[in-house]
C-alpha positions in Angstrom: 55.4 100.3 54.2 58.9 101.1 52.9 60.7 104.4 54.0 59.8 105.2 50.7 56.6 105.4 51.1 57.1 106.7 53.6 58.8 110.2 53.5 55.8 110.7 49.6 53.2 110.6 52.1 54.6 112.1 55.2 55.5 115.0 52.4 52.5 115.3 51.7 50.9 116.1 55.1 50.9 120.0 56.7 53.5 120.2 59.0 51.0 120.4 62.1 50.3 117.0 61.3 54.3 115.4 60.9 53.9 117.9 64.2 51.0 116.0 66.1 52.5 111.8 64.4 56.1 113.0 66.3 54.8 113.6 69.9 51.9 111.2 69.3 55.0 108.3 68.6 57.0 110.2 71.7 54.0 110.6 73.8 53.3 106.8 72.4 56.6 104.4 71.5 59.1 104.5 74.5 61.5 103.2 72.2 61.9 106.4 70.6 61.1 108.9 73.1 65.9 108.9 74.2 66.5 108.9 70.4 63.7 112.4 69.6 65.4 113.9 72.6 68.9 113.9 72.0 67.8 114.9 68.3 66.2 118.5 70.4 69.3 118.1 72.7 71.7 116.8 71.7 73.9 115.6 75.2 76.1 112.1 75.5 77.9 113.0 78.1 74.0 112.1 79.7 73.8 109.7 77.6 76.0 108.2 78.3 75.6 108.0 81.6 72.3 106.2 81.0 73.3 104.1 79.2 76.7 103.0 81.7 73.4 102.2 83.9 71.8 99.8 82.2 75.4 97.5 81.8 76.5 98.5 85.8 72.6 96.4 86.6 73.7 93.6 84.0 76.3 92.6 86.4 76.0 94.4 89.6 72.8 94.8 90.3 71.5 97.4 93.2 69.9 94.0 95.1 71.3 91.3 94.4 73.9 89.3 92.3 73.9 88.3 89.6 74.5 84.8 88.0 75.0 85.9 84.3 75.1 89.5 83.3 73.2 89.3 79.7 75.6 90.0 76.9 72.8 91.1 74.2 71.4 93.3 77.0 74.6 95.1 76.4 75.6 94.9 73.6 71.6 96.3 72.4 73.1 99.3 75.6 76.2 100.2 73.1 73.7 99.9 69.7 71.1 101.8 70.8 73.3 105.1 71.9 75.3 104.2 68.6 72.4 104.7 67.4 72.2 108.5 68.2 75.0 109.6 67.1 77.3 111.0 69.1 80.6 111.8 69.7 83.0 109.1 69.0 84.5 109.7 72.3 82.2 108.8 74.3 80.6 105.5 72.3 84.3 104.4 72.9 84.0 104.9 76.6 80.6 103.0 77.1 82.3 100.3 75.2 85.1 100.4 77.2 83.4 100.4 80.4 80.8 96.9 79.1 84.5 95.8 79.3 85.5 97.1 82.0 82.2 95.5 83.6 83.0 91.8 83.2 86.3 92.4 83.9 85.0 93.6 87.2 82.5 90.3 87.0 85.1 87.6 86.7 87.6 89.5 89.5 84.7 89.3 91.8 83.4 86.1 91.6 86.2 84.2 90.2 86.8 82.2 86.8 83.5 82.3 84.7 82.4 80.3 81.6 85.2 80.4 78.2 81.7 81.9 75.9 82.1 84.7 78.9 85.1 85.0 77.8 85.6 85.2 73.6 82.6 87.9 73.8 84.5 89.7 76.0 87.9 89.6 74.1 84.8 90.3 70.9 84.0 93.1 72.2 86.5 94.6 73.8 88.3 94.7 69.6 85.6 95.7 68.4 86.2 98.9 70.8 89.9 99.5 69.9 88.9 98.8 66.4 86.7 102.8 67.3 88.9 103.9 69.4 91.6 103.3 66.7 89.3 104.1 63.1 88.8 107.6 65.7 92.7 108.3 67.3 91.4 108.4 70.7 94.4 105.5 72.0 95.8 109.1 73.7 92.5 109.8 75.6 92.3 106.2 76.8 95.2 104.2 76.9 95.6 104.6 80.8 92.6 102.9 81.5 92.5 100.2 79.2 96.2 99.1 81.2 94.3 100.2 84.8 91.7 98.2 83.5 94.2 94.8 81.9 97.1 94.9 85.4 93.4 94.9 87.2 93.1 91.3 84.7 94.1 87.7 85.9 91.9 85.8 85.1 91.3 82.1 83.3 91.6 80.8 79.5 94.0 83.3 79.0 92.0 86.0 78.6 94.0 88.3 80.3 96.2 87.8 78.0 94.0 88.4 75.2 93.4 91.4 75.5 97.0 92.5 76.4 97.9 91.2 72.5 94.8 93.2 71.7 95.6 96.1 73.3 99.0 95.9 71.9 98.2 95.7 68.7 96.5 98.6 68.3 99.1 100.7 70.5 101.3 99.6 67.8 99.7 100.5 64.7 98.4 103.0 66.3 102.2 104.6 66.6 103.5 104.0 64.2 101.8 105.8 61.9 102.0 109.2 64.0 
C-alpha cells in the first residue's frame, strides 16, 4: 500500500478509529513513540539530550571501552532526530556533539584508522553546511574552535577539520 491509498483509507475512517489506530501504533511500535511524543509536545532540548546519550554510549559506554564506535548508530541518531523537525540550532548541536565525541575518543585512545577520520571529516562538513545554511556560526564558533584546538592527531585529520571550518567561517563573514 502506498501513501495515497493509506491517506484515502484514513480519510474514510471515523475520527475515533483514527485515534484508536494512532494509540495502537504508539503502544506497539517503539520507533513511532518518540516521533509522536515530539509531535504532541515538541521539546527539542530533551530530544536532543536523549540522542546525545545514544552517541555518547557509542564512544564512551558506561561500562568498558568501545573498541569500535558504530558510526551507523551515530548517523541513525542524527537522522532520527532530524525526522522530528527540531529547531535547526538543536540539530547543529547534535551534529557537533557527534564530532566532539569522535575527537575526544581519538585523543583519549590514540590514533585511529583512516576511515575513522574520513567518516568524521565528512560528518563535520555536513555539520558546517547545516550551521552555515541556518546562519548559526556566531552561536557555535567558540565551541568549534575549542574542539579543533583540542584535537591534533593523525592522517591530516586536524588540518582537514580546520580547513573545512575556515572555509565556512570565511564564507559566512564575507556574506555579512
